[in-house]
C-alpha positions in Angstrom: 148.0 97.3 89.8 144.6 96.7 88.6 145.6 94.3 86.3 146.8 92.3 89.0 143.8 92.9 91.1 141.7 91.6 88.2 144.3 88.3 87.8 144.0 87.4 91.0 139.8 87.9 91.0 139.5 85.4 88.1 142.1 83.5 89.3 140.0 82.9 92.9 136.7 82.3 90.8 138.6 79.4 89.0 139.4 77.6 92.1 135.8 78.4 93.8 134.4 76.6 90.1 137.4 73.8 90.4 136.1 72.6 93.7 132.6 71.5 92.7 132.9 68.3 91.7 130.6 66.9 88.5 128.0 64.6 88.3 129.6 60.8 88.2 127.7 58.4 85.9 125.6 55.4 87.6 127.3 52.2 86.1 126.3 48.6 87.2 128.6 48.9 90.3 126.4 52.0 92.1 124.7 51.0 95.1 122.6 52.8 97.2 124.3 54.6 100.4 121.1 53.1 102.5 119.9 50.1 100.9 123.1 49.0 99.3 121.2 47.6 96.6 122.0 48.3 93.0 120.6 50.9 91.6 120.1 50.1 88.0 117.5 47.4 88.8 115.3 50.1 90.4 113.3 52.6 88.7 112.6 56.1 89.4 115.1 59.0 89.8 118.5 58.7 91.8 120.2 61.0 93.0 123.9 61.4 94.2 125.6 63.3 97.0 129.7 64.5 97.4 131.3 64.7 100.1 134.9 67.1 101.3 135.7 63.3 103.1 135.4 61.2 100.1 136.2 63.3 96.7 135.2 61.5 93.4 133.4 58.7 95.5 130.2 60.4 95.9 127.2 58.7 97.4 124.6 57.6 95.5 120.8 57.4 96.7 118.0 55.2 95.4 115.7 57.7 95.6 115.8 61.6 95.6 113.8 61.6 98.9 116.1 59.7 101.0 118.8 61.9 99.6 116.6 64.5 100.8 116.5 62.8 104.1 120.6 62.6 104.4 120.8 66.0 104.1 118.6 66.7 106.6 119.9 64.4 109.1 121.3 66.1 112.3 124.0 63.2 112.5 125.4 64.3 109.0 128.3 66.1 110.0 130.3 66.0 106.5 130.6 69.1 104.2 128.3 68.7 101.4 130.4 70.0 97.9 127.7 68.7 95.6 124.1 67.3 95.5 122.7 66.2 91.9 120.3 64.6 90.7 117.9 62.1 87.8 116.2 65.4 85.6 113.3 63.3 85.2 112.2 65.0 82.0 115.3 64.2 80.0 114.8 60.3 81.6 114.0 57.5 79.0 111.6 56.7 81.0 110.4 56.0 84.8 112.0 52.6 84.6 115.4 54.1 82.6 116.1 57.3 84.4 119.4 57.7 82.9 122.9 57.2 84.0 124.6 60.6 83.4 121.1 62.9 82.9 121.9 64.6 86.3 121.2 68.3 87.3 122.0 70.1 90.7 119.9 69.5 93.1 119.1 73.3 93.8 118.6 74.2 90.5 116.1 71.4 90.0 111.9 71.8 90.7 110.3 69.1 92.4 107.1 67.1 92.0 106.2 66.4 95.6 103.3 64.1 96.9 102.4 62.6 93.5 101.0 58.9 93.0 104.6 58.1 91.9 106.9 55.5 94.1 111.0 55.4 93.9 113.1 52.9 93.3 112.9 51.9 96.6 108.3 51.4 96.1 108.5 54.6 98.4 106.7 57.9 98.0 109.1 60.0 95.8 110.0 63.7 95.0 110.4 63.9 91.2 113.0 66.1 90.5 113.2 68.3 86.4 114.8 70.7 85.3 112.4 71.9 83.3 109.3 73.4 85.4 106.3 72.8 82.5 107.9 68.9 82.3 107.3 69.3 86.3 103.7 70.9 86.3 102.9 68.4 83.1 103.8 65.5 85.2 102.0 66.6 88.4 99.2 67.2 86.0 99.2 63.3 85.0 100.3 62.0 88.2 98.8 64.8 91.1 101.3 66.4 93.6 103.2 69.7 94.0 105.9 71.2 91.8 108.3 73.3 94.5 112.4 74.1 94.8 114.1 71.7 97.1 114.1 74.8 100.0 110.3 74.6 100.1 110.4 70.7 100.6 109.0 70.2 104.2 110.8 67.6 106.6 106.9 66.5 107.0 107.2 65.5 103.3 110.8 63.8 104.1 109.1 61.9 106.8 106.6 60.3 104.8 106.9 56.8 103.8 105.7 53.5 102.3 106.1 51.4 105.1 104.0 48.0 105.1 101.2 47.9 107.3 102.2 46.5 110.9 98.4 47.0 112.4 97.5 43.7 112.8 99.8 42.6 115.6 97.4 39.2 116.6 99.9 36.5 117.4 98.2 34.5 114.3 100.1 37.4 111.9 103.1 37.3 114.3 103.5 33.1 114.0 102.6 33.5 109.8 105.2 35.9 109.7 107.8 33.9 112.2 107.2 30.7 109.3 107.5 32.6 106.6 111.0 33.9 107.9 111.8 30.1 108.3 110.4 28.1 105.7 113.1 26.7 102.9 114.3 28.6 99.6 114.7 26.5 98.2 119.1 26.4 97.5 
């Protein structure tokens, strides 16, 4: 009887492990969920979120901060199975964060509030598997090292939106002319 219980427990544990999808390597076809742009063309760390509705087809994000925003959106109702982020401690460079060096988002530490800009030229949460490498990055680029659970909603909401404080008619007219200028095609 003890052996049967042990076998059932082991089978149950294996099923739970089998449900966790592995990260998917970025390819030339990988596009950002929000921007629909090719990920490999943009610098900085990336993220992927695996949903129950789409097994084997994760949503990719051009920036880690965008993935965190997605996870916290009240409209996001699907079951999140796994979230992975680029391990920037294993990255070749900021321009080439790597296609396969993923870490589970809840296992990473993040540099938040640094001067680093992500793939969409906005403030970025920079993930590391190694807290020492995260501290070194923060010493060089500013910011604080923290786990995912400690990143505030306010930090997620910070953006690098263009300055639109000049709302004069002259500026508006210039922007309209720029939009209608011939592209040379």
